[in-house]
NUGU-220705 format. One record per residue: chain; x, y, z of N, C-alpha, C in turn. Coordinates in steps of 0.02 Angstrom, whole numbers. Example, Ala and Ser with C-alpha at 12.3 -4.5 7.8 and 13.67 -1.06 7.14 Angstrom:
{'A', {660, -284, 390}, {615, -225, 390}, {660, -165, 390}}
{'A', {642, -112, 354}, {684, -53, 357}, {645, 2, 394}}
end
This chain:
{'A', {5823, 5428, 3100}, {5821, 5373, 3053}, {5751, 5362, 3025}}
{'A', {5699, 5379, 3063}, {5631, 5366, 3041}, {5612, 5410, 2982}}
{'A', {5644, 5467, 2975}, {5627, 5513, 2921}, {5649, 5487, 2852}}
{'A', {5692, 5439, 2851}, {5717, 5413, 2788}, {5661, 5377, 2750}}
{'A', {5617, 5343, 2785}, {5565, 5305, 2753}, {5503, 5346, 2734}}
{'A', {5498, 5407, 2759}, {5439, 5448, 2744}, {5444, 5476, 2673}}
{'A', {5388, 5481, 2638}, {5389, 5509, 2570}, {5402, 5584, 2573}}
{'A', {5438, 5608, 2524}, {5453, 5679, 2519}, {5397, 5714, 2479}}
{'A', {5374, 5770, 2503}, {5321, 5807, 2470}, {5350, 5872, 2441}}
{'A', {5318, 5893, 2388}, {5339, 5955, 2357}, {5312, 6015, 2396}}
{'A', {5340, 6073, 2387}, {5314, 6133, 2420}, {5243, 6149, 2399}}
{'A', {5224, 6130, 2338}, {5155, 6143, 2315}, {5105, 6103, 2356}}
{'A', {5122, 6042, 2374}, {5076, 6000, 2415}, {5069, 6031, 2484}}
{'A', {5125, 6052, 2514}, {5122, 6084, 2579}, {5082, 6149, 2576}}
{'A', {5096, 6189, 2526}, {5061, 6253, 2520}, {4986, 6244, 2510}}
{'A', {4966, 6196, 2468}, {4895, 6184, 2456}, {4861, 6157, 2518}}
{'A', {4892, 6109, 2551}, {4861, 6079, 2610}, {4853, 6130, 2666}}
{'A', {4906, 6167, 2680}, {4902, 6216, 2734}, {4858, 6276, 2715}}
{'A', {4857, 6292, 2651}, {4813, 6346, 2628}, {4739, 6327, 2635}}
{'A', {4723, 6265, 2617}, {4654, 6241, 2626}, {4636, 6235, 2699}}
{'A', {4684, 6215, 2740}, {4672, 6212, 2812}, {4658, 6282, 2840}}
{'A', {4696, 6331, 2817}, {4684, 6400, 2839}, {4615, 6424, 2816}}
{'A', {4595, 6405, 2757}, {4527, 6423, 2733}, {4474, 6392, 2777}}
{'A', {4482, 6328, 2796}, {4433, 6297, 2840}, {4433, 6330, 2909}}
{'A', {4490, 6353, 2931}, {4494, 6387, 2996}, {4455, 6453, 2994}}
{'A', {4464, 6491, 2940}, {4429, 6554, 2933}, {4354, 6542, 2926}}
{'A', {4336, 6492, 2887}, {4265, 6476, 2878}, {4234, 6451, 2943}}
{'A', {4273, 6418, 2986}, {4244, 6395, 3049}, {4226, 6453, 3095}}
{'A', {4263, 6507, 3092}, {4244, 6567, 3130}, {4180, 6597, 3102}}
{'A', {4174, 6599, 3037}, {4112, 6624, 3006}, {4053, 6579, 3021}}
{'A', {4064, 6513, 3022}, {4010, 6466, 3039}, {3989, 6476, 3112}}
{'A', {4037, 6490, 3156}, {4021, 6504, 3226}, {3973, 6564, 3231}}
{'A', {3990, 6617, 3197}, {3949, 6678, 3200}, {3881, 6666, 3168}}
{'A', {3881, 6634, 3110}, {3818, 6622, 3074}, {3774, 6573, 3112}}
{'A', {3803, 6521, 3141}, {3764, 6472, 3179}, {3733, 6503, 3241}}
{'A', {3771, 6545, 3275}, {3744, 6580, 3334}, {3686, 6625, 3315}}
{'A', {3693, 6661, 3261}, {3639, 6705, 3238}, {3578, 6665, 3216}}
{'A', {3588, 6608, 3183}, {3531, 6567, 3162}, {3490, 6543, 3222}}
{'A', {3525, 6520, 3272}, {3490, 6494, 3331}, {3454, 6550, 3368}}
{'A', {3487, 6607, 3376}, {3455, 6663, 3411}, {3396, 6690, 3371}}
{'A', {3402, 6694, 3305}, {3345, 6716, 3264}, {3287, 6668, 3269}}
{'A', {3301, 6604, 3268}, {3247, 6555, 3275}, {3214, 6559, 3344}}
{'A', {3255, 6571, 3395}, {3229, 6578, 3463}, {3183, 6639, 3468}}
{'A', {3203, 6694, 3438}, {3161, 6754, 3442}, {3098, 6748, 3400}}
{'A', {3097, 6704, 3351}, {3035, 6693, 3313}, {2984, 6656, 3356}}
{'A', {3007, 6610, 3398}, {2961, 6573, 3441}, {2944, 6610, 3505}}
{'A', {2990, 6651, 3529}, {2980, 6688, 3592}, {2994, 6763, 3581}}
{'A', {2950, 6799, 3546}, {2964, 6869, 3530}, {2962, 6914, 3592}}
{'A', {2927, 6894, 3645}, {2924, 6936, 3704}, {2991, 6939, 3740}}
{'A', {3036, 6892, 3727}, {3102, 6892, 3758}, {3144, 6951, 3733}}
{'A', {3131, 6974, 3673}, {3168, 7032, 3646}, {3153, 7094, 3687}}
{'A', {3089, 7103, 3704}, {3070, 7162, 3744}, {3099, 7155, 3814}}
{'A', {3097, 7096, 3843}, {3125, 7086, 3910}, {3201, 7096, 3909}}
{'A', {3234, 7077, 3855}, {3307, 7087, 3850}, {3325, 7161, 3849}}
{'A', {3285, 7200, 3816}, {3298, 7272, 3812}, {3292, 7306, 3880}}
{'A', {3252, 7278, 3925}, {3245, 7307, 3992}, {3293, 7273, 4042}}
{'A', {3333, 7226, 4019}, {3382, 7193, 4062}, {3355, 7134, 4099}}
{'A', {3298, 7106, 4079}, {3268, 7050, 4115}, {3269, 6986, 4076}}
{'A', {3288, 6987, 4015}, {3282, 6928, 3972}, {3333, 6875, 3985}}
{'A', {3326, 6820, 3951}, {3372, 6764, 3959}, {3418, 6756, 3898}}
{'A', {3427, 6809, 3860}, {3470, 6805, 3801}, {3543, 6794, 3820}}
{'A', {3564, 6819, 3877}, {3634, 6809, 3897}, {3648, 6735, 3909}}
{'A', {3602, 6701, 3944}, {3610, 6629, 3955}, {3607, 6591, 3889}}
{'A', {3560, 6610, 3847}, {3554, 6577, 3782}, {3617, 6586, 3740}}
{'A', {3644, 6646, 3742}, {3706, 6660, 3705}, {3763, 6617, 3731}}
{'A', {3768, 6609, 3796}, {3821, 6567, 3825}, {3811, 6494, 3807}}
{'A', {3748, 6471, 3812}, {3734, 6401, 3797}, {3745, 6384, 3723}}
{'A', {3739, 6433, 3681}, {3751, 6422, 3609}, {3826, 6428, 3594}}
{'A', {3858, 6478, 3624}, {3928, 6493, 3607}, {3977, 6440, 3630}}
{'A', {3965, 6409, 3688}, {4013, 6360, 3712}, {4021, 6299, 3667}}
{'A', {3966, 6266, 3647}, {3976, 6209, 3601}, {4003, 6229, 3533}}
{'A', {3980, 6287, 3508}, {4005, 6309, 3443}, {4079, 6327, 3446}}
{'A', {4101, 6356, 3502}, {4172, 6372, 3510}, {4213, 6308, 3514}}
{'A', {4187, 6258, 3550}, {4223, 6194, 3554}, {4229, 6162, 3484}}
{'A', {4175, 6166, 3445}, {4178, 6140, 3377}, {4228, 6178, 3334}}
{'A', {4229, 6244, 3342}, {4276, 6285, 3304}, {4348, 6268, 3322}}
{'A', {4362, 6260, 3386}, {4430, 6243, 3408}, {4449, 6173, 3383}}
{'A', {4401, 6128, 3383}, {4414, 6060, 3358}, {4432, 6062, 3284}}
{'A', {4395, 6102, 3246}, {4409, 6106, 3174}, {4478, 6137, 3162}}
{'A', {4495, 6188, 3200}, {4558, 6223, 3188}, {4618, 6180, 3210}}
{'A', {4617, 6158, 3273}, {4675, 6121, 3298}, {4676, 6049, 3271}}
{'A', {4619, 6016, 3272}, {4616, 5948, 3247}, {4630, 5944, 3173}}
{'A', {4605, 5993, 3136}, {4618, 5994, 3064}, {4691, 6003, 3048}}
{'A', {4724, 6046, 3086}, {4796, 6056, 3075}, {4835, 5993, 3091}}
{'A', {4820, 5962, 3148}, {4855, 5901, 3167}, {4844, 5845, 3116}}
{'A', {4782, 5839, 3093}, {4767, 5786, 3045}, {4803, 5799, 2979}}
{'A', {4803, 5861, 2956}, {4838, 5876, 2894}, {4913, 5868, 2901}}
{'A', {4939, 5887, 2958}, {5011, 5882, 2968}, {5033, 5809, 2969}}
{'A', {4994, 5765, 2999}, {5013, 5695, 3005}, {5001, 5655, 2941}}
{'A', {4950, 5673, 2903}, {4935, 5635, 2842}, {4940, 5679, 2780}}
{'A', {4994, 5715, 2775}, {5004, 5762, 2721}, {5007, 5725, 2654}}
{'A', {4964, 5748, 2607}, {4966, 5723, 2539}, {4932, 5656, 2528}}
{'A', {4905, 5625, 2579}, {4871, 5561, 2570}, {4799, 5573, 2548}}
{'A', {4770, 5527, 2511}, {4703, 5538, 2484}, {4650, 5549, 2538}}
{'A', {4654, 5514, 2594}, {4602, 5523, 2645}, {4606, 5592, 2677}}
{'A', {4665, 5622, 2678}, {4672, 5689, 2705}, {4637, 5740, 2660}}
{'A', {4643, 5730, 2594}, {4609, 5775, 2548}, {4533, 5767, 2552}}
{'A', {4511, 5705, 2563}, {4439, 5692, 2570}, {4412, 5728, 2631}}
{'A', {4448, 5724, 2687}, {4425, 5759, 2747}, {4424, 5834, 2738}}
{'A', {4473, 5861, 2704}, {4473, 5933, 2690}, {4412, 5951, 2647}}
{'A', {4398, 5911, 2597}, {4341, 5926, 2553}, {4275, 5921, 2592}}
{'A', {4269, 5871, 2635}, {4208, 5864, 2675}, {4199, 5922, 2723}}
{'A', {4253, 5943, 2754}, {4250, 5999, 2801}, {4229, 6063, 2764}}
{'A', {4260, 6075, 2707}, {4241, 6135, 2668}, {4169, 6131, 2645}}
{'A', {4145, 6073, 2625}, {4076, 6066, 2602}, {4027, 6078, 2659}}
{'A', {4041, 6051, 2718}, {3997, 6062, 2775}, {3996, 6135, 2796}}
{'A', {4054, 6167, 2797}, {4055, 6238, 2817}, {4019, 6281, 2766}}
{'A', {4029, 6268, 2703}, {3992, 6307, 2651}, {3917, 6293, 2656}}
{'A', {3898, 6231, 2671}, {3828, 6214, 2679}, {3796, 6252, 2737}}
{'A', {3831, 6256, 2794}, {3805, 6293, 2850}, {3799, 6368, 2835}}
{'A', {3847, 6394, 2798}, {3844, 6465, 2781}, {3786, 6479, 2733}}
{'A', {3774, 6433, 2686}, {3717, 6441, 2642}, {3651, 6433, 2679}}
{'A', {3649, 6388, 2727}, {3589, 6379, 2768}, {3574, 6442, 2809}}
{'A', {3627, 6475, 2832}, {3617, 6537, 2870}, {3585, 6592, 2828}}
{'A', {3594, 6590, 2764}, {3563, 6640, 2721}, {3487, 6631, 2717}}
{'A', {3463, 6569, 2726}, {3393, 6555, 2717}, {3354, 6549, 2782}}
{'A', {3388, 6544, 2838}, {3354, 6539, 2903}, {3359, 6606, 2939}}
end
């Protein structure tokens, strides 16, 4: 009975919303990779001797990689799962489109930042 009061959406709205969500999901994986590389590149600029130690198996890059990857992976999972849930629950409403636009803008901003750092 609760479905009677819900507004009906066209297939174009569903396709656009889920398509943009899929785009944000793909971009979140790219942001994960780019963000990890940005942090590691910045670390090696400040501590260049760690690169030589890593090549001999003594460096701390493995720990750094883990410490970077865990929060970025949590953020990526949040964007993918949380974004889908949010879009599914507020399909076609203006605030849902605003959140999609903000997410896309932030992800594109991080990818552009990765080009310069």
